[in-house]
C-alpha positions in Angstrom: 94.8 -90.7 12.0 95.3 -88.8 15.3 93.3 -85.7 15.9 95.2 -82.6 14.9 94.9 -79.6 17.2 96.1 -76.1 16.8 96.8 -74.3 20.1 96.5 -70.6 19.7 97.8 -68.9 22.8 98.1 -65.1 23.4 97.0 -62.2 25.5 94.1 -61.2 23.1 94.0 -57.8 24.8 91.7 -57.2 23.1 91.0 -59.9 20.5 90.9 -58.3 17.1 89.5 -59.3 13.7 93.1 -60.3 12.9 93.0 -62.9 15.6 89.7 -64.2 14.3 91.1 -64.4 10.8 94.0 -66.5 12.1 91.6 -68.9 13.9 89.3 -69.1 10.8 92.2 -70.0 8.6 93.5 -72.6 11.0 90.0 -74.1 11.3 90.2 -75.1 7.6 93.3 -77.2 8.2 92.9 -78.7 11.8 90.3 -80.8 13.5 90.2 -78.3 16.3 91.6 -74.8 17.2 91.9 -74.1 20.9 92.3 -70.4 21.8 94.1 -69.9 25.1 94.0 -66.4 26.6 97.0 -66.2 28.9 97.1 -65.3 32.6 99.5 -62.7 34.0 102.7 -62.4 32.1 105.8 -60.6 33.4 106.8 -59.7 29.9 103.4 -58.2 29.1 102.3 -56.1 32.0 99.4 -54.6 30.0 97.4 -57.9 30.4 96.8 -56.7 34.0 95.4 -53.3 32.9 91.8 -54.7 32.9 90.1 -57.4 34.9 90.5 -60.9 33.5 86.8 -61.3 33.3 86.6 -58.6 30.6 89.3 -60.4 28.6 87.5 -63.7 29.0 84.2 -62.2 27.8 85.8 -60.5 24.8 87.5 -63.7 23.8 84.3 -65.6 23.9 82.6 -62.9 21.8 85.4 -62.6 19.3 85.6 -66.3 18.4 82.0 -67.2 18.6 80.4 -68.9 15.7 83.6 -70.3 14.2 83.4 -74.0 13.5 85.9 -76.2 15.2 87.2 -73.3 17.3 86.8 -73.1 21.1 88.1 -70.8 23.8 89.8 -72.4 26.9 89.8 -70.0 29.9 91.8 -72.1 32.4 94.8 -69.8 32.4 92.7 -66.7 33.2 90.7 -68.6 35.8 93.9 -69.7 37.7 95.7 -66.4 37.1 98.7 -68.4 35.7 100.7 -68.3 32.6 101.1 -71.8 31.2 104.3 -72.2 29.2 104.1 -73.7 25.8 105.8 -77.0 26.8 103.1 -77.5 29.4 100.3 -76.7 27.0 101.8 -79.4 24.7 101.6 -81.9 27.6 98.0 -80.9 28.5 96.6 -81.2 25.0 98.6 -84.2 24.0 97.3 -86.5 26.8 94.8 -88.3 24.6 97.1 -88.9 21.7 96.3 -85.7 19.7 98.8 -84.2 17.4 99.4 -80.7 18.8 100.5 -77.7 16.7 101.5 -74.5 18.4 100.6 -71.2 16.6 103.5 -68.7 16.4 104.2 -65.6 14.4 107.2 -65.2 12.2 108.6 -62.5 14.6 109.3 -65.3 17.1 111.3 -67.4 14.6 113.7 -64.9 13.0 117.3 -66.0 13.7 116.3 -69.6 14.1 119.1 -70.9 11.9 121.6 -69.5 14.4 119.7 -70.6 17.5 119.0 -66.9 18.3 115.2 -66.8 17.8 113.0 -65.4 20.6 111.9 -69.0 21.2 115.5 -70.1 21.7 116.4 -67.1 23.9 113.3 -66.3 25.9 111.0 -69.4 26.1 111.3 -71.9 28.9 112.9 -75.0 27.3 113.1 -73.1 24.0 115.9 -75.0 22.3 114.3 -78.3 23.2 110.9 -77.2 21.9 112.4 -75.9 18.7 113.5 -79.4 17.9 110.6 -81.4 19.1 107.3 -79.4 18.8 105.1 -78.8 15.9 104.6 -75.2 14.9 101.8 -73.6 12.9 103.6 -70.5 11.5 101.4 -67.4 10.8 102.9 -65.3 8.0 101.5 -61.9 7.6 101.4 -60.4 4.1 104.8 -58.7 3.5 106.5 -60.5 6.4 107.8 -63.6 4.8 110.6 -65.6 6.6 113.5 -67.4 5.1 113.2 -71.2 5.1 116.5 -71.6 7.1 114.9 -69.7 10.1 112.0 -72.1 10.4 111.9 -75.0 12.9 112.0 -78.5 11.5 108.4 -79.3 12.2 106.3 -76.5 10.8 103.4 -75.6 8.5 102.8 -72.1 7.1 99.5 -70.3 7.0 98.6 -66.8 5.6 95.5 -65.4 7.3 93.2 -63.0 5.4 94.1 -59.9 7.5 96.6 -58.6 10.1 96.5 -56.2 12.9 97.8 -55.3 16.4 96.1 -55.3 19.8 98.4 -52.5 21.0 97.1 -50.3 18.1 93.5 -51.1 19.1 94.2 -50.2 22.7 95.8 -47.0 21.7 92.9 -46.0 19.5 90.4 -46.9 22.2 92.4 -44.8 24.7 92.3 -41.8 22.3 88.5 -42.3 21.7 89.2 -43.1 18.1 87.0 -45.6 16.2 88.0 -49.2 16.4 85.3 -50.3 14.0 86.5 -53.1 11.8 89.5 -53.8 14.0 87.4 -55.9 16.4 84.2 -57.8 16.0 81.1 -55.6 16.4 80.1 -57.3 19.6 83.6 -56.8 21.0 83.4 -53.1 20.0 80.0 -52.8 21.8 81.4 -54.4 24.9 84.5 -52.1 25.0 82.3 -49.1 24.5 79.8 -50.2 27.1 82.4 -50.7 29.8 84.8 -47.9 28.8 87.7 -50.3 28.5 91.2 -49.1 27.7 90.4 -45.6 28.6 92.6 -45.3 31.7 89.6 -45.5 34.1 87.7 -48.0 36.1 84.8 -49.6 34.3 81.4 -48.5 35.5 79.5 -50.9 37.8 76.1 -50.2 36.0 76.0 -49.6 32.3 73.3 -48.5 30.0 72.2 -50.5 27.0 69.4 -50.6 24.4 68.3 -53.4 22.2 66.7 -51.8 19.2 65.9 -55.1 17.6 65.8 -57.8 20.3 66.7 -61.3 19.0 66.0 -63.5 22.0 66.9 -66.9 23.3 63.8 -67.4 25.4 64.2 -69.4 28.6 60.9 -70.1 30.5 59.9 -72.1 33.5 58.1 -75.0 31.9 56.3 -75.8 35.1 54.7 -72.4 35.4 51.6 -71.8 33.1 51.9 -68.1 33.4 55.5 -68.1 32.4 54.7 -70.3 29.4 51.9 -67.9 28.4 54.3 -64.9 28.5 57.0 -66.8 26.6 54.4 -67.6 23.9 53.6 -63.9 23.5 57.3 -63.3 22.8 57.8 -65.9 20.1 58.0 -63.2 17.4 61.3 -62.1 19.1 62.8 -65.6 19.2 66.1 -66.2 17.4 68.0 -69.1 18.8 70.5 -69.1 15.9 71.8 -65.5 16.4 70.4 -64.1 19.7 71.5 -60.8 21.2 69.9 -61.4 24.6 68.4 -64.1 26.8 64.9 -63.4 27.9 64.1 -65.4 31.1 60.5 -65.9 32.1 59.8 -67.3 35.6 61.3 -66.7 39.0 64.7 -66.3 40.5 65.3 -70.1 40.2 64.6 -69.9 36.5 67.1 -67.1 36.1 69.7 -69.1 38.0 69.2 -72.1 35.7 69.4 -69.8 32.6 72.7 -68.2 33.7 74.2 -71.6 34.6 73.4 -72.9 31.1 74.1 -69.9 29.0 76.7 -67.6 30.6 79.3 -68.5 28.0 77.1 -66.9 25.4 78.0 -63.5 26.9 74.6 -62.1 26.3 72.5 -59.9 28.6 69.9 -61.7 30.6 66.5 -59.9 30.8 64.2 -61.4 33.3 60.4 -61.2 33.3 58.9 -62.1 36.6 56.2 -64.8 36.5 57.0 -66.0 40.0 56.8 -64.4 43.4 59.5 -62.0 44.6 61.8 -62.2 41.6 64.7 -60.2 42.9 66.7 -60.9 39.6 63.8 -60.1 37.2 61.6 -57.3 36.0 58.0 -57.1 37.1 55.2 -56.9 34.5 52.7 -55.2 36.9 54.7 -51.9 36.5 56.4 -52.4 33.2 54.7 -54.1 30.3 56.8 -56.4 28.1 57.2 -53.7 25.3 58.4 -51.2 27.9 61.0 -53.5 29.3 62.5 -54.5 25.9 62.2 -51.2 24.0 63.7 -48.7 26.5 67.2 -48.1 27.8 68.1 -50.8 30.2 70.5 -50.8 33.2 72.9 -53.7 33.2 74.8 -55.1 36.2 77.7 -57.4 35.9 76.9 -60.4 38.2 80.0 -62.4 39.1 79.8 -66.1 39.5 81.7 -68.1 42.2 84.5 -70.5 41.4 84.9 -73.4 43.8 87.4 -76.2 44.4 86.7 -79.2 46.6 89.3 -81.2 48.6 88.2 -84.9 48.4 88.6 -87.5 51.0 91.8 -88.6 49.3 93.2 -85.1 49.9 93.3 -84.2 46.2 92.0 -80.8 45.1 89.8 -80.6 42.1 87.4 -78.1 40.5 84.0 -78.0 42.0 82.3 -75.9 39.4 80.7 -72.4 39.1 77.9 -71.1 41.3 75.5 -68.2 40.6 74.1 -68.1 44.1 76.3 -69.8 46.7 78.6 -72.6 47.7 78.5 -74.2 51.2 79.4 -77.0 53.4 77.1 -78.7 55.9 77.3 -81.6 58.4 76.8 -85.0 56.9 76.0 -86.8 60.1 74.1 -86.3 63.4 76.8 -84.1 65.0 77.6 -80.5 64.4 80.4 -79.8 62.0 83.7 -78.4 63.2 85.1 -76.2 60.5 88.1 -74.0 60.2 87.5 -70.9 58.0 90.4 -69.1 56.3 90.1 -65.8 54.5 92.9 -65.1 52.0 95.0 -67.8 53.6 94.6 -66.4 57.2 92.6 -68.3 59.8 89.7 -66.1 60.9 87.5 -68.7 62.5 89.7 -71.4 64.1 86.8 -73.5 65.1 83.3 -72.9 63.8 80.8 -75.3 65.4 77.7 -75.2 63.3 75.4 -77.1 61.0 77.3 -75.5 58.1 78.8 -72.4 56.5 78.1 -70.7 53.2 79.6 -68.1 50.8 77.0 -66.2 48.8 77.0 -63.6 46.0 74.6 -60.7 45.9 72.2 -62.9 43.9 72.5 -65.6 46.5 72.1 -63.2 49.4 68.3 -63.2 48.9 68.1 -67.0 48.9 69.6 -69.5 51.3 71.9 -66.9 52.9 68.8 -64.8 53.8 67.1 -67.8 55.3 70.1 -68.3 57.5 69.8 -64.8 58.8 72.0 -62.7 56.5 71.0 -59.3 55.3 70.6 -59.2 51.4 73.1 -57.2 49.4 72.6 -55.5 46.0 73.7 -56.9 42.7 76.8 -54.8 41.8 77.9 -54.6 45.5 81.6 -55.2 45.9 81.2 -57.8 48.6 80.4 -61.4 49.4 78.6 -62.9 52.4 80.0 -65.5 54.8 77.2 -67.0 56.8 77.0 -69.7 59.5 74.0 -72.0 60.0 72.9 -72.7 63.6 76.2 -71.5 65.0 77.0 -72.5 68.6 80.7 -71.4 68.5 81.9 -68.7 68.4 79.0 -67.5 70.5 77.0 -64.8 68.8 78.7 -65.1 65.5 76.4 -65.4 62.5 77.6 -63.6 59.4 80.4 -61.4 57.9 80.7 -59.2 54.9 83.8 -59.9 52.8 85.4 -57.9 49.9 84.7 -59.3 46.5 88.4 -60.3 46.2 88.2 -62.6 49.3 89.2 -66.2 48.9 87.4 -68.4 51.5 88.7 -71.9 52.5 86.6 -74.3 54.7 88.5 -77.1 56.3 86.8 -79.9 58.3 88.5 -80.4 61.7 87.3 -84.0 62.4 86.6 -85.6 59.0 85.9 -89.1 60.4 83.8 -88.2 63.4 82.2 -85.1 61.9 82.1 -85.4 58.1 80.8 -82.6 55.9 79.3 -82.4 52.4 79.8 -79.6 49.9 77.2 -78.1 47.7 77.7 -75.8 44.7 74.4 -73.9 43.9 72.6 -76.8 45.5 74.5 -79.5 43.5 75.9 -82.1 45.8 79.7 -82.6 45.6 79.7 -85.4 48.1 81.7 -85.9 51.3 84.7 -83.5 51.3 87.6 -82.5 53.5 87.5 -78.9 52.4 86.0 -76.4 50.0 87.6 -73.3 48.5 85.4 -70.5 47.2 86.2 -67.2 45.4 84.8 -65.0 42.7 85.5 -66.4 39.3 88.0 -64.5 37.1 86.2 -65.5 33.9 82.5 -66.3 34.7 80.0 -63.5 34.9 76.5 -62.6 33.7 75.0 -59.3 32.7 71.6 -58.8 34.3 69.5 -56.1 32.6 66.7 -54.2 34.4 64.2 -51.5 33.4 64.9 -48.2 35.1 63.8 -48.1 38.7 63.0 -51.8 38.8 66.3 -53.3 39.7 67.1 -55.3 42.8 67.5 -52.1 44.9 63.8 -51.3 44.5 62.7 -54.8 45.4 64.9 -54.8 48.5 63.5 -51.4 49.5 60.0 -52.9 49.2 61.1 -55.8 51.3 62.6 -53.7 54.1 59.9 -51.1 54.1 56.6 -52.9 53.1 53.5 -50.9 52.4 49.9 -51.6 51.5 50.7 -50.7 47.9 53.3 -53.5 47.8 
């Protein structure tokens, strides 16, 4: 039998308990349920009211823990709205039987060819005849059989609701408890979403009962000792935080492995500088975990590589940086574009790098760039051993910048691409921007965040 997939698309702005109830009901009847939060939609301008990364995080939180249910964020990442007929093509490639989840409101008038699917969907009449539809019937909203498409199955979820009602209640500062999952409610409250204001860059949070996924540097005896003392907090089945013990490298590994859990990362420094972690010499472990914490949203980078065949493909996510460097004995000749505009027509250098705030204290700093704070609304563009343009070394870019590196002489002067140090091979180009879906919350004890450590770095004293 072919694998049966239910594709559940929507804005999920925000995802409510009624959405989870639909996914839960579908999971009992299909081999897999794929939740697809949509990108920008001309017919739903409210999806642009908050940053897509918040919608991505809430979707992951809302549907977590459901068997046979996964969230696919590709539409949000690409800032596109994939039409239903294209979704059918995407998920049918391996022979699966695809069923598209629709509400009865989209089907009324189907007998006369006047349903919303017929009138407003791209290729609507054709899809009505050919596609499979999983019809969601809310209690009290039955539909007549004549209005249903030929290939359909009916499902009645345990609850119903409306995202617009949730948004309105949040805007009016009314309780949304029970309308969204508890972790989604906490996130909306923490970042003041749907209140007609910009979310804060630093938020306060408290873990009254830490349930930790503990991630330690196994090569560091001190880190293992500290991690052992925290075993009473370990709960890998239902964690509400990730405690990272080690150095900055350990934190980077932890984020790369666990950012889709959408949990705060609390670092305990058992290494050297530890810009991304809390120090034990000033704050003991109980102090760090039992007081109010300050959390910063750390964006990840999204990259795409242009292979030697000229084809563009995803390169992956980076916490620190993405860069290109010469792959031979001669300096690389690179064209750098910012938001589609050529800003460095010919960069002659060993390489070039784009770094986040987290990466600004690593390779970028070694290349001569000045570190920037986590939470800063900027990226760093840095050149390595630059000979042309003369005197150019680094530039600060807005967080919204999209950087494109193109090799000018790919045969004579080949370049390699690296994503957080992972080798992507010989490439003809590399595109880098801040991800629209990938981010991590870094939590610090008060007065021990990255700003304090950079202050100590720039203004050293005997006490430090």
